[in-house]
Phi, psi and omega in degrees: 000126181273142179266133177256144181287142178271357180286149174300161185298318182295318180289328180293323179291319182288336180278345180282122184301320184287342185244016182285136179259139180270120177242144177296139181299140181230148175277177180297333181284349182093358180276140174298151183298322184295338183272349183300313179301322180291324177294322180291337178282345185301313179301318178296319179295324178295317179296317179298318180296322181287321186268335185242306187293315180297312175299325179295317178296319178296321179297315179297320179296314180296331181295344177257010185234164171261113182232109178234203181297321182295318180288323179295321180287347179087004180284341180212139180289159179297139182263129181282125184247352184071230183269011185298321179297320181290316178296327179294317180286327179291334178275355183265129180295332180296326178299315183289324175292324177294320177296318178298314179297320181296313183292313181296321178298316180294322180298327180273314188289320183297308178298320180298318179296317181293317182294312180295317179296320178294317179299316180292322178298318177295320178298316178299326180293331181275341181283164174290166186297317182291314180293322178297317178297319180298315180292320180299314179299320180296312183286332180291342174298322179295318181291330182280347180293130179300151182304320180295319178295325176301313179298320180295318181300310184283335173293321177292319180297324182259018178298141185293324186261319186241014184283145180290330183297312178298321179297316181293321179293327177290342177284342179292148173301145183302320182293323180288316179297321179292322180291323183276317189241351179082011178205158183248332183253123181247014181294128177072019180294118183274084183297329189258025176255331183261143183300317182297313182289329176298315181285336172295314178295319180298320178297315178299317181298313184290319179294319179300320182275340186263333186293332179300321178296318178297316183298314181293322178294317178295320178299318178297321177293322180295329180295337181270356179273129181300136180292338180298329179295317179290324178295319178295320178295322179293322178295323180283359178080024181288140177284160179303319181294318179294323177297318178295319184288327185263336184243301188295306185298313179300321182285338180258014180303316178300322178295313180296326179297313180296316181295323179294315179298315179298318181295320178299314181296314181297316185284332175290332185259013182302128179224306189301313181297317180293324179297318180289320184287318189248337185073193183250004182274329181272091183290338178291341180264006180293144160253182185295324179295315179295319180296318180296314181294320180295316179296323186282327191239347179281140184294134350282136184294139177233082183298324180296315179294318177299319178294323178296318177297318179296323177296316178299317178298318179297318180296318178299316179297319179296319180294313181297315181295316179297319179296319180293316181295321178297317178297323179295317179294325177297318178296322179295323179292325179290000000 
């Protein structure tokens, strides 16, 4: 007597090893497993599109239009100008001086911030846990200060009449001050009137506020390097600089790459500190961010010109960042 299976025909076929069909795994919702990560990214992409992409598209659109008080009030629609806003800013000497100030400031501020932050990060790695925590809390106060407050602090320190810097320099012996700086009396020195001294103060301000983030990031990277590598280098008689160059730097290249890109972006876009230190009257001290805001909001407002300057700044940042990342990948391949 032959036994017949009591399973339904569909289940009997699927239970037979030779006749099993391979189906992609599916969740209860019916979505393939491979699509779940992309579905989870949708809320984030929507937020990015709302907060970044839409304003960026609007900025690019406005850069080709004439938008003033009449257009802002709605009494007249925006007038399409084509490339007129761009040709106008390129023909203006203030644009080129602002571009020069922006690039030179970033060339100086970015390396100083990275070097100081890396040095402090290595120092923190060598300290004990309690002392390291104490120093981290102390330096992070500087990083946590809002940009406007940073500008106010350093504007007060370098004030011509009541600034601590002039007071401290006057405490130096006359022979030492003359030997170092070529002058002995610093009373009433107007640090924030000249473009060169304004950017000197701005560099100090930005480096002071930026190096704690670099230091903590480098410290986090150092925690992931095996201690055996440093012990082996110490046994071989390696100097601290050689150890950093042969062990620390190669292993922290991804960290330094991210920090460099972030520092370039931040320093190219500095606005609040410069606005507090220099104001809007000294046009020779403008950078591209200051020039864009002044064109867009200073009477009479020229939103189109301000947007065009912002677009140029964005393109410069994209080019610089892409070139640096490309160079980094080339070095990794070698």
